[in-house]
C-alpha atoms as a printed R data frame, in Angstrom:
   type eleno elety resid chain resno       x       y      z
1  ATOM     1    CA   MET     A     1 131.144  99.192 43.939
2  ATOM     2    CA   ASN     A     2 130.146  98.322 40.713
3  ATOM     3    CA   LEU     A     3 129.171  94.559 39.849
4  ATOM     4    CA   ILE     A     4 127.753  93.043 36.832
5  ATOM     5    CA   LEU     A     5 125.146  90.343 36.687
6  ATOM     6    CA   TYR     A     6 125.218  87.632 34.268
7  ATOM     7    CA   SER     A     7 121.667  86.355 34.067
8  ATOM     8    CA   LYS     A     8 118.763  85.870 31.499
9  ATOM     9    CA   PRO     A     9 114.952  86.200 31.427
10 ATOM    10    CA   GLY     A    10 112.996  83.795 33.584
11 ATOM    11    CA   CYS     A    11 116.114  82.992 35.798
12 ATOM    12    CA   HIS     A    12 114.385  83.068 39.420
13 ATOM    13    CA   LEU     A    13 117.826  82.615 40.816
14 ATOM    14    CA   CYS     A    14 119.179  85.784 38.970
15 ATOM    15    CA   GLU     A    15 115.935  87.620 39.783
16 ATOM    16    CA   GLY     A    16 116.574  86.994 43.657
17 ATOM    17    CA   LEU     A    17 119.941  87.877 43.636
18 ATOM    18    CA   LEU     A    18 119.510  91.257 41.695
19 ATOM    19    CA   GLU     A    19 116.415  91.813 44.327
20 ATOM    20    CA   LYS     A    20 118.965  91.386 47.033
21 ATOM    21    CA   LEU     A    21 121.692  93.376 45.469
22 ATOM    22    CA   GLN     A    22 119.429  96.355 44.807
23 ATOM    23    CA   GLN     A    23 118.611  96.593 48.732
24 ATOM    24    CA   ILE     A    24 122.291  97.269 48.996
25 ATOM    25    CA   ASP     A    25 122.985 100.959 49.016
26 ATOM    26    CA   SER     A    26 126.468 101.165 48.040
27 ATOM    27    CA   LEU     A    27 126.188  99.017 44.669
28 ATOM    28    CA   THR     A    28 125.824  99.930 41.404
29 ATOM    29    CA   VAL     A    29 124.727  96.852 39.452
30 ATOM    30    CA   THR     A    30 124.643  96.264 35.630
31 ATOM    31    CA   THR     A    31 122.719  93.315 34.057
32 ATOM    32    CA   ARG     A    32 123.707  91.592 31.382
33 ATOM    33    CA   ASP     A    33 121.321  89.021 29.025
34 ATOM    34    CA   ILE     A    34 123.472  86.163 28.514
35 ATOM    35    CA   THR     A    35 120.807  85.607 25.564
36 ATOM    36    CA   THR     A    36 121.980  88.686 23.812
37 ATOM    37    CA   ARG     A    37 125.432  87.590 23.162
38 ATOM    38    CA   ASP     A    38 126.792  84.028 21.937
39 ATOM    39    CA   ASP     A    39 129.917  84.585 23.943
40 ATOM    40    CA   TRP     A    40 128.158  85.190 27.099
41 ATOM    41    CA   PHE     A    41 125.525  82.186 26.513
42 ATOM    42    CA   GLN     A    42 128.638  79.838 25.799
43 ATOM    43    CA   ALA     A    43 130.246  81.019 28.888
44 ATOM    44    CA   TYR     A    44 127.509  80.960 31.479
45 ATOM    45    CA   GLN     A    45 124.649  79.047 30.048
46 ATOM    46    CA   TYR     A    46 124.878  76.628 32.931
47 ATOM    47    CA   GLU     A    47 126.558  78.944 35.693
48 ATOM    48    CA   ILE     A    48 124.050  81.825 36.082
49 ATOM    49    CA   PRO     A    49 123.650  83.773 38.211
50 ATOM    50    CA   VAL     A    50 127.449  84.892 37.542
51 ATOM    51    CA   LEU     A    51 128.643  87.935 39.639
52 ATOM    52    CA   PHE     A    52 131.850  89.966 38.839
53 ATOM    53    CA   TRP     A    53 133.519  92.911 40.573
54 ATOM    54    CA   VAL     A    54 134.438  95.899 38.797
55 ATOM    55    CA   ASP     A    55 137.620  96.976 40.502
56 ATOM    56    CA   GLU     A    56 139.374 100.339 40.213
57 ATOM    57    CA   SER     A    57 141.488  99.449 37.381
58 ATOM    58    CA   SER     A    58 137.951  98.330 35.385
59 ATOM    59    CA   VAL     A    59 138.825  94.894 35.395
60 ATOM    60    CA   GLU     A    60 136.134  92.322 35.951
61 ATOM    61    CA   ARG     A    61 136.777  89.939 38.645
62 ATOM    62    CA   GLN     A    62 134.461  86.858 38.910
63 ATOM    63    CA   LEU     A    63 133.070  86.346 42.725
64 ATOM    64    CA   PRO     A    64 131.978  83.164 44.429
65 ATOM    65    CA   ARG     A    65 128.242  82.060 43.819
66 ATOM    66    CA   PRO     A    66 126.167  83.173 46.781
67 ATOM    67    CA   SER     A    67 123.618  81.010 48.169
68 ATOM    68    CA   PRO     A    68 120.264  81.687 47.276
69 ATOM    69    CA   ARG     A    69 119.606  81.418 51.006
70 ATOM    70    CA   ALA     A    70 122.065  84.354 51.768
71 ATOM    71    CA   SER     A    71 120.327  86.854 53.231
72 ATOM    72    CA   VAL     A    72 121.013  90.718 52.303
73 ATOM    73    CA   ALA     A    73 123.399  91.237 55.246
74 ATOM    74    CA   GLN     A    74 125.105  87.892 54.778
75 ATOM    75    CA   LEU     A    75 125.470  89.042 50.803
76 ATOM    76    CA   GLU     A    76 126.656  92.415 52.045
77 ATOM    77    CA   ARG     A    77 129.398  90.945 53.990
78 ATOM    78    CA   MET     A    78 130.354  88.453 51.267
79 ATOM    79    CA   LEU     A    79 131.049  91.169 49.030
80 ATOM    80    CA   GLN     A    80 132.929  93.134 51.601
81 ATOM    81    CA   LYS     A    81 135.192  90.210 51.862
82 ATOM    82    CA   TYR     A    82 136.188  89.543 48.539
83 ATOM    83    CA   THR     A    83 136.371  93.177 47.136
């Protein structure tokens, strides 16, 4: 499963989510720094971390924001539910 995580340097919520996602073996996570592109920054500056699933047609579909308190197992179940 391919995911895209929009984040920025110094975002502790982003870092925590990425750490949990990296513990799930079936995932490939691409991190996009919103400070590198103005369109990403304008879209997500107040929303990060923002998580997208890339489906089999290469369409990016935004996923609900998981709770920062979610365990790796809870995060994995959420991803299975929405993908």
